[in-house]
C-alpha atoms as one frame of an Amber mdcrd trajectory, in Angstrom:
protein
   0.000   0.000   0.000   1.381   3.394  -0.975   1.131   5.824   1.906   0.409
   8.755  -0.404  -2.796   6.998  -1.477  -3.822   5.632   1.925  -5.816   7.092
   4.803  -3.528   7.271   7.839  -4.288  10.552   9.652  -1.579  10.674  12.336
  -1.626  13.212  15.175   1.315  14.915  16.853  -0.522  15.791  20.078  -2.132
  13.439  22.590  -5.959  13.817  22.462  -7.205  15.438  25.649  -9.868  12.816
  26.411  -7.600   9.783  25.897  -6.699   8.503  29.367  -4.582   5.424  28.696
  -1.687   4.515  26.436  -3.535   2.276  23.974  -6.292   4.843  23.443  -3.783
   7.659  22.932  -1.568   5.743  20.518  -4.339   4.157  18.440  -5.778   7.644
  17.917  -2.431   9.333  17.266  -1.214   6.616  14.884  -4.400   6.796  12.803
  -5.840   3.356  13.657  -9.190   4.550  15.079 -11.380   7.635  15.352 -14.223
   8.272  17.807 -17.695   8.838  16.374 -19.561   9.083  19.674 -18.872   8.167
  23.282 -17.793   4.515  23.227 -18.278   4.213  19.437 -15.324   4.091  17.035
 -14.460   3.839  13.353 -11.603   1.489  12.528  -9.411   3.199   9.945  -7.431
   1.150   7.373  -4.519   0.333   9.717  -6.874  -0.614  12.553  -8.956  -2.741
  10.237  -5.861  -4.642   9.099  -4.897  -5.422  12.719  -8.441  -6.594  13.452
  -8.329  -8.848  10.387  -5.032 -10.381  11.583  -6.515 -11.096  15.024  -9.683
 -12.515  13.461  -7.604 -14.760  11.176  -5.783 -16.215  14.184  -9.097 -16.720
  15.980 -10.672 -18.444  12.988  -7.700 -20.780  12.568  -7.780 -21.839  16.221
 -11.569 -22.137  16.373 -11.686 -24.214  13.192  -8.862 -26.409  14.505 -10.919
 -26.991  17.673 -13.887 -28.202  15.582 -16.089 -25.084  15.685 -18.136 -23.985
  12.656 -18.557 -20.326  11.710 -21.923 -18.677  11.022 -23.332 -15.160  11.321
 -26.401 -14.224  13.367 -28.406 -10.983  13.337 -27.428  -8.035  15.493 -31.128
  -7.081  15.696 -32.833  -9.545  18.044 -36.527  -9.929  18.793 -37.564  -9.324
  22.382 -39.540 -12.564  22.570 -36.347 -14.623  22.671 -34.961 -12.585  25.580
 -38.313 -12.877  27.316 -38.132 -16.675  26.964 -34.799 -16.771  28.774 -35.955
 -14.184  31.342 -33.109 -11.796  30.569 -35.308  -9.144  28.951 -36.231  -8.159
  32.488 -32.977  -8.928  34.337 -30.187  -7.873  31.961 -30.443  -4.213  32.923
 -29.998  -0.853  31.167 -26.902  -2.054  29.268 -29.224  -3.846  26.836 -30.015
  -1.439  23.977 -33.727  -1.745  23.294 -35.779  -0.305  20.431 -39.123  -0.615
  18.665 -39.846  -1.046  14.967 -42.572   0.810  13.042 -45.103  -1.794  14.198
 -44.262  -1.115  17.851 -42.562  -4.504  18.282 -39.714  -4.704  20.773 -36.182
  -5.535  19.681 -32.698  -5.411  21.191 -29.327  -4.755  19.635 -27.318  -7.875
  20.420 -25.227  -7.570  23.562 -24.686 -11.326  23.312 -26.317 -14.174  21.404
 -27.265 -16.989  23.817 -30.961 -16.571  23.062 -30.592 -16.412  19.273 -28.276
 -19.424  19.007 -30.359 -21.503  21.424 -33.519 -20.830  19.414 -31.704 -21.615
  16.159 -30.328 -24.949  17.369 -33.594 -25.814  19.137 -35.500 -25.430  15.886
 -33.015 -27.357  13.725 -31.454 -30.098  15.889 -33.822 -32.866  17.032 -31.621
 -35.909  17.657 -28.560 -36.864  19.689 -26.904 -37.941  16.418 -26.310 -34.275
  15.534 -24.582 -33.474  18.817 -22.120 -32.249  19.997 -22.143 -29.097  17.873
 -20.053 -25.928  18.283 -20.930 -22.769  16.346 -19.201 -19.384  16.373 -19.365
 -15.944  14.825 -17.359 -12.709  14.732 -19.706  -9.764  14.935 -20.375  -6.311
  16.359 -22.015  -6.230  19.797 -23.821  -3.381  21.555 -23.951  -2.539  25.263
 -25.104   0.781  26.636 -22.252   1.256  29.094 -22.979   3.814  31.781 -19.468
   5.205  31.494 -17.601   4.280  28.311 -13.887   4.795  28.900 -10.379   3.713
  28.009 -11.047   3.748  24.265 -11.668   0.245  22.916 -11.467  -1.364  26.366
 -14.929  -0.249  27.438 -17.151   0.819  24.561 -20.803   0.759  23.636 -20.140
  -0.896  20.279 -17.397  -3.480  19.959 -16.303  -6.505  17.945 -16.555  -9.920
  19.559 -16.067 -13.566  18.700 -18.716 -15.637  20.454 -19.082 -19.407  20.271
 -21.692 -21.787  21.659 -21.542 -25.550  22.092 -24.413 -28.020  22.535 -24.048
 -31.446  24.167 -25.793 -34.579  25.351 -23.578 -35.056  28.412 -21.421 -33.219
  30.919 -18.425 -35.250  29.735 -18.926 -33.970  26.196 -19.150 -30.376  27.475
 -15.985 -30.851  29.523 -14.143 -32.103  26.453 -15.130 -29.141  24.274 -14.544
 -26.685  27.134 -10.982 -27.950  27.402 -10.532 -27.619  23.637 -11.788 -24.043
  23.758  -9.545 -23.273  26.729  -6.562 -24.508  24.722  -7.707 -22.667  21.581
  -7.972 -19.413  23.531  -4.540 -19.933  25.051  -3.186 -20.429  21.523  -4.926
 -17.289  20.229  -3.488 -15.003  22.872  -0.089 -16.680  22.725   0.029 -16.167
  18.949  -0.934 -12.517  19.456   2.187 -12.207  21.615   0.321 -11.311  24.789
   1.423 -11.799  28.385  -1.778 -13.257  29.836  -3.190 -15.493  32.553  -6.229
 -17.785  32.452  -7.994 -17.197  35.757 -10.899 -18.801  37.611 -13.842 -16.418
  37.314 -17.479 -15.707  38.163 -20.109 -16.261  35.469 -22.113 -13.188  36.524
 -25.254 -12.460  34.494 -24.352 -15.211  32.002 -25.320 -17.945  34.441 -23.831
 -21.398  34.567 -20.873 -22.791  36.482 -17.173 -23.371  35.806 -15.663 -20.464
  33.972 -12.267 -18.954  33.196 -11.332 -15.443  32.153  -8.296 -14.768  29.993
  -6.582 -11.708  31.426  -3.867  -9.656  29.763  -1.586  -8.310  32.483  -1.687
  -4.511  32.493  -1.624  -1.716  35.049  -4.739  -0.193  33.453  -6.768  -3.400
  33.806 -10.100  -3.010  35.563  -9.905  -6.465  37.173  -7.649  -7.677  39.959
  -6.013 -11.086  39.557  -4.973 -13.093  42.609  -2.097 -15.416  41.703   0.350
 -17.670  43.502   3.963 -16.575  43.673   5.179 -20.181  43.275   2.574 -22.017
  41.127   0.353 -21.370  38.097  -2.764 -20.763  40.236  -4.655 -17.620  39.202
  -8.205 -16.414  39.854 -10.274 -13.291  39.601 -10.133 -11.747  43.081 -13.891
 -12.300  43.395 -13.490 -16.057  42.992 -10.302 -16.846  44.912 -11.215 -18.933
  47.982  -9.585 -18.165  51.324  -7.993 -21.195  53.008  -6.515 -19.320  55.968
  -7.156 -21.038  59.306  -7.997 -18.862  62.301  -7.038 -19.662  65.882  -8.901
 -18.230  68.868  -6.790 -16.524  71.509  -7.008 -18.010  75.024  -7.644 -14.662
  76.741 -10.479 -14.668  79.352 -13.892 -13.684  78.000 -15.016 -10.210  79.045
 -18.545  -9.063  79.836 -20.511  -7.505  77.007 -20.615  -3.721  77.467 -22.227
  -0.920  75.480 -19.996   2.156  75.134 -20.537   5.648  73.738 -18.699   6.244
  70.425 -19.831   9.737  69.355 -19.609  10.357  65.601 -17.439   7.243  65.166
 -18.785   5.169  62.295 -16.016   3.641  60.200 -13.871   0.724  61.354 -10.834
   3.019  61.339 -12.564   5.625  63.529 -13.960   3.074  65.981 -10.723   1.070
  66.324  -8.723   4.255  66.891 -11.234   5.682  69.389 -11.426   2.435  71.403
  -7.720   1.656  70.938  -8.367  -1.838  69.579  -6.866  -3.389  66.427  -9.080
  -3.551  63.325  -8.983  -7.363  63.365 -10.829  -7.264  66.725 -13.702  -5.328
  65.147 -16.699  -6.911  63.438 -17.815  -5.172  60.260 -21.569  -5.564  59.612
 -23.152  -4.903  56.217 -26.818  -5.327  55.288 -27.407  -6.937  51.886 -30.558
  -7.562  49.913 -30.253 -11.125  48.625 -32.993 -11.478  46.006 -35.958 -10.318
  48.154 -34.459 -11.219  51.539 -32.311  -9.110  53.894 -29.077 -10.661  55.156
 -26.580  -9.171  57.620 -23.073 -10.192  56.565 -20.224 -10.062  59.087 -16.513
  -9.900  58.350 -13.470  -8.965  60.385 -12.650  -5.268  60.464  -9.526  -5.658
  58.328 -11.395  -7.686  55.681 -13.892  -6.782  52.927 -17.171  -8.557  52.109
 -17.067 -10.406  48.775 -20.600 -10.060  47.391 -19.981 -12.761  44.763 -19.308
 -15.272  47.540 -22.483 -14.101  49.293 -24.400 -14.604  46.059 -22.974 -18.089
  45.596 -23.665 -19.021  49.230 -27.368 -18.312  48.776 -27.474 -19.375  45.105
 -29.116 -16.002  44.529 -29.876 -14.174  41.297 -29.229 -10.670  42.631 -27.185
  -9.485  45.603 -26.863  -5.782  46.343 -25.956  -3.648  49.318 -29.042  -2.289
  51.067 -29.529   1.440  50.587 -29.120   3.791  53.574 -32.900   4.205  53.585
 -33.508   0.438  53.588 -30.888  -0.020  56.307 -32.596   2.599  58.486 -35.991
   0.996  57.961 -34.871  -2.598  58.648 -32.240  -2.028  61.351 -33.450   1.274
  62.880 -29.961   2.763  62.620 -27.450   4.039  60.085 -24.787   1.957  58.353
 -22.028   3.091  60.739 -23.790   1.626  63.784 -24.810  -1.787  62.431 -24.167
  -4.890  64.503 -25.395  -8.488  64.899 -26.677  -8.269  68.507 -30.449  -8.147
  68.911 -31.162  -8.325  65.190 -34.730  -8.742  63.972 -35.493 -12.442  63.457
 -36.460 -11.742  59.833 -32.854 -10.754  59.065 -30.535 -13.728  58.623 -27.008
 -13.297  60.009 -24.087 -14.977  58.229 -20.407 -14.496  58.961 -17.010 -15.055
  57.448 -15.003 -17.819  59.122 -12.557 -15.277  60.556 -15.343 -13.774  62.688
 -15.798 -17.050  64.587 -12.266 -16.729  66.002 -12.776 -13.203  67.387 -12.500
 -12.979  71.175 -13.638  -9.876  73.086 -14.340  -7.991  69.903 -16.168  -4.776
  68.975 -19.350  -4.351  66.949 -22.058  -1.781  66.297 -24.930  -1.585  68.785
 -27.675  -0.777  66.227 -27.960   2.550  68.019 -26.515   5.830  66.803 -23.246
   6.697  68.556 -22.862   3.382  70.404 -20.832   0.188  70.032 -20.453  -2.997
  72.036 -17.110  -4.128  73.440 -16.349  -7.561  74.883 -18.251  -9.144  72.004
 -17.958 -12.903  71.535 -19.673 -14.658  68.599 -22.149 -17.430  69.419 -22.291
 -16.242  73.051 -23.628 -12.751  72.296 -25.295 -13.275  68.929 -26.352 -16.152
  66.696 -24.951 -16.840  63.246 -26.924 -19.048  60.846 -23.746 -20.169  59.093
 -20.040 -19.418  58.859 -18.524 -19.460  55.368 -15.748 -17.973  53.265 -17.282
 -14.566  52.551 -14.326 -12.215  52.242 -11.972 -11.105  49.504  -8.605 -12.809
  49.504  -5.676 -10.526  50.385  -2.057 -10.346  49.320   0.013 -12.534  51.604
  -2.800 -15.059  52.188  -1.932 -18.699  51.435  -2.567 -19.657  47.808  -5.776
 -21.748  47.501  -3.813 -24.545  45.819  -1.580 -24.811  48.886   1.515 -23.627
  47.010   3.028 -20.266  47.923   1.283 -17.040  48.850  -1.070 -14.736  46.999
   0.079 -11.715  45.012  -2.087  -9.260  43.072  -1.873  -7.984  39.485  -4.189
  -5.940  37.279  -5.665  -7.495  34.159  -7.658  -6.653  31.026 -10.259  -9.323
  30.278  -9.980 -10.356  26.616 -11.680 -13.761  26.698 -14.127 -15.771  28.791
 -15.212 -19.425  28.629 -18.333 -20.708  30.426 -20.004 -23.995  31.155 -23.590
 -22.799  30.909 -25.217 -26.143  31.598 -28.968 -25.967  30.958 -29.453 -22.312
  31.967 -30.758 -21.322  28.501 -31.745 -24.639  26.939 -34.123 -25.405  29.806
 -35.723 -21.942  29.781 -36.102 -22.031  25.997 -37.019 -25.727  25.672 -34.005
 -26.725  23.570 -34.335 -30.514  23.620 -33.359 -33.564  21.578 -34.318 -37.231
  21.426 -31.723 -39.576  22.941 -30.856 -43.092  21.692 -33.908 -44.440  23.558
 -36.271 -41.911  21.976 -36.611 -39.913  25.201 -36.647 -36.123  25.310 -33.565
 -34.623  26.949 -32.415 -31.053  27.538 -29.306 -29.901  25.706 -26.261 -28.965
  27.785 -24.471 -25.790  26.664 -21.130 -24.024  26.740 -20.319 -20.432  25.772
 -16.984 -18.920  24.727 -16.219 -15.253  23.961 -13.232 -13.189  22.810 -13.256
  -9.404  22.663 -11.603  -8.835  19.287 -11.388  -5.039  19.497 -10.408  -5.287
  23.183  -7.605  -7.654  22.189  -6.290  -5.052  19.754  -6.268  -2.454  22.549
  -4.643  -4.902  24.976  -1.856  -5.585  22.473  -1.349  -1.831  22.106  -1.074
  -1.530  25.908   1.618  -4.215  26.143   3.490  -3.371  22.934   4.422   0.295
  22.851   7.122   2.710  23.952   7.622   6.467  24.221   7.704   6.788  20.411
   4.583   4.815  19.546   3.216   1.337  18.910   5.404  -1.770  18.542   3.232
  -4.429  16.900   4.151  -8.126  17.138   4.720  -9.579  13.666   1.613 -11.811
  13.791  -0.823  -8.898  14.170   1.080  -5.955  12.666  -0.827  -4.080   9.938
   2.166  -4.616   7.619   5.390  -6.597   7.849   7.574  -3.866   6.410   7.578
  -0.063   6.293   9.481   1.022   3.190  10.527   4.681   3.212  11.885   6.712
   0.334  13.757   9.553   2.040  13.667  11.851  -1.003  11.247  10.787  -3.770
  12.527  13.673  -5.916  15.877  11.870  -6.172  15.719   9.533  -9.174  18.048
   6.870  -7.700  16.109   6.719  -4.433  12.702   6.718  -6.087  13.602   4.039
  -8.631  15.169   1.711  -6.045  12.242   2.224  -3.646   9.728   1.489  -6.427
  11.634  -1.674  -7.412  11.817  -2.894  -3.813   8.112  -2.207  -3.307   7.205
  -4.475  -6.228   9.781  -7.154  -5.364   8.929  -7.370  -1.666   5.223  -7.721
  -2.416   5.970 -10.420  -5.000   8.022 -12.205  -2.311   4.898 -12.348  -0.143
   5.550  -9.479   2.276   2.943  -6.924   3.269   4.508  -3.515   2.616   3.491
   0.026   3.531   5.438   2.269   1.147   5.957   5.843   2.337   6.327   7.624
  -0.989   5.059  10.950   0.359   6.801  14.250  -0.335   7.338  14.899   3.369
  10.395  15.792   5.422  12.417  12.733   6.526  11.816  13.585  10.193   8.053
  13.436   9.669   8.318  10.092   7.897  10.500   8.552  10.598   8.290   9.877
  13.413   5.173   8.467  11.712   6.951   5.147  11.175   7.797   4.825  14.885
   4.272   5.898  15.819   2.604   3.319  13.539   4.913   0.586  14.837   5.450
  -1.754  11.865   8.063  -4.418  12.843  10.804  -3.617  10.289  11.608  -0.327
   8.560  13.576  -0.214   5.293  14.928   3.222   4.414  16.089   4.037   0.892
  18.429   7.015   1.227  21.776   8.432   0.105  23.369   5.026  -0.663  20.610
   3.997  -3.065  23.055   4.226  -5.985  25.172   1.524  -4.296  22.133  -0.700
  -3.745  22.413  -0.283   0.035  19.468   0.436   2.336  19.146   0.948   6.089
  17.023  -1.454   8.123  15.635  -0.787  11.602  13.923  -3.236  13.970  11.092
  -1.338  15.668  11.093  -3.435  18.850  14.811  -3.159  19.671  15.848  -0.051
  17.767  18.654  -2.061  16.117  19.791  -0.587  12.772  21.973  -2.035  10.017
  22.955  -1.328   6.433  22.132  -4.128   3.987  22.753  -4.615   0.283  19.551
  -5.324  -1.611  20.954  -8.704  -2.667  20.852  -9.771   1.003  17.587  -8.043
   1.836  15.234 -11.031   1.672  17.480 -13.200   3.865  17.772 -10.391   6.442
  14.023  -9.791   6.475  13.318 -13.475   7.083  15.727 -13.474  10.005  14.279
 -10.326  11.550  10.638 -11.312  11.128  11.224 -15.010  11.862   8.489 -15.984
   9.411
């Protein structure tokens, strides 16, 4: 592609609203442009990177036995109503009406559409298992689109769905997809971890997220410092054991704690360590109120609360609800004398507290000398807190460390969550009706492009890995007005393309400094500069990743390129 005839609008200045590196560089290097908040156009360079990522995805999905199709982005509301998600998905689902006042949604995901399609076409066990996938634009009305392509309202996604007659069959395909995803991100050059995750609104059990390690990631990964264990912080179990101290039990006593509401304020005022305090939080678990207790130096993990109760929705009670149910504000909550309609559950660490402190359910008062089970009842003790750095790794090897991660892929074992709701059944070998078992597997294609840009860049611009770079080579004619330089550059452009290389040819009548700055900004792996030694058949080569430069005679050019690109 000749640069003079392309559309690569580079920018010298960092756009004011671009907060993170990938967003800044993809805008500056002319890969994307914003159309609206969270909505982007992919310019020619960006489109080429997306196509490279999609090619890798297709190769790995096809190798794993999946079949590609394409489903509509416009989805009828009736399908979402069948699954129940029309009412539960929330405001992120973009809804609209047609001219006949019929409800539709722009596809945020395609579980309903694919389940209906397979339900209507597959009737016998002989046609299963079946894995189908697509690469398509998705729509989610994010409350706060940010970080460029990492959190948008319109984005490109690969989603796959598998249908099975047995759990063993699902397990087999799940493992194939797990390996396929690992191959995809490995081939993209990414530093990533596959972590144990929560299925959230998708439903189902057993799920892994593929996280690209990055300081700008919105998720926290808990990983072992000596093994390959890794989990989303929400899902990492705590295996710490807690020993009770043998100090004598004190009498329960109510004390005045004026204006002291937070754990920090109370522990400082009463001169007790935070781990002696009991933190009480009122949650609404589906339609039921539950008081959750954790130690003062720990935080409640609402995902663990949700899993404990097998609930659909878990949310912190509002200040108004807390006042109505507990007759006090959040800062004075405690488990003593709680209304019988409110269930009390506690993290395992709370059971080991001796002579602790808790709220008295009365403004400006706390109890001291608090001892669980003696002074208040707990319906059950469970692991209900977030894991912390320094805790033992759940696999028993090493201790936990934290890292930030960008989620680029997610694999789920959905089970019968959708097939049961939507009556997706088949006849087994005995002629009996059975419910299909499902799996679901997604990759954020545009997010992957942004994640690569986060990991592969420097102070001068992008540094694309060869496998996903928009071009292999950036050929620059320093002075196109010079006949020797122009002729050699034109010859190399034709020859290199004939040799199978993808070449961006900068034939523009621009200053050399502009060309070199744009080349570094765009980040193509190898630059070939035709300059003053063109008459001798010698060009300069530069490796973008290392900055290494060398002069090479054109007779040795192909051999040098193969070595540098390793293709």
